[in-house]
C-alpha positions in Angstrom: 2.9 -10.0 -38.6 5.2 -9.2 -35.7 3.5 -8.4 -32.4 4.9 -5.5 -30.5 5.4 -6.0 -26.8 5.2 -3.1 -24.4 7.1 -3.5 -21.2 5.4 -1.8 -18.2 8.1 -2.0 -15.6 9.8 -4.1 -13.0 7.8 -6.8 -11.3 8.4 -7.3 -7.6 7.1 -10.1 -5.4 4.7 -9.6 -2.6 7.3 -10.3 0.0 9.6 -7.5 -1.2 6.6 -5.1 -1.2 5.5 -6.3 2.3 9.0 -5.9 3.8 9.4 -2.5 2.2 6.0 -1.2 3.4 6.7 -2.5 6.9 10.0 -0.8 7.1 8.6 2.5 5.8 5.7 2.4 8.3 8.0 1.5 11.2 10.9 3.8 10.5 9.6 6.6 8.3 12.4 9.0 9.2 15.2 6.5 8.3 14.4 6.4 4.6 14.3 8.9 1.7 14.3 9.1 -2.0 18.0 8.2 -2.2 18.8 4.5 -3.0 22.3 4.5 -1.4 21.0 6.0 1.9 18.2 3.5 2.0 20.6 0.6 1.4 22.8 1.9 4.3 19.7 2.3 6.5 18.8 -1.3 5.9 22.3 -2.5 6.9 22.1 -0.3 10.0 18.7 -1.8 10.9 20.3 -5.2 10.5 18.1 -6.7 7.7 19.2 -10.3 7.6 18.9 -11.2 3.9 21.0 -11.6 0.8 22.6 -8.6 -0.9 20.2 -9.0 -3.9 17.1 -9.0 -1.6 18.4 -6.0 0.3 18.9 -4.0 -2.9 15.5 -4.9 -4.1 13.9 -3.7 -0.8 16.0 -0.5 -0.8 14.9 0.1 -4.4 11.3 -0.3 -3.7 11.5 1.8 -0.6 13.1 4.5 -2.8 10.2 4.2 -5.2 7.6 4.5 -2.3 9.3 7.6 -0.9 9.6 9.3 -4.3 5.9 8.7 -5.0 4.9 10.1 -1.6 6.9 13.2 -2.2 5.1 14.1 -5.4 
């Protein structure tokens, strides 16, 4: 019998979540539900990380803002 696997979603580490929540609490007006704008805001705020980490943080911030707007 083949077991069916259901994928729930993307898994993000605690450090990505912590950085994202810190930025949203500190600069709530800088971020929105738009990924590209959030990515540009992180560059403007001088987040010193790799491109991959910056994109993960921007994506999670987008998710946070979209959830709050509902």
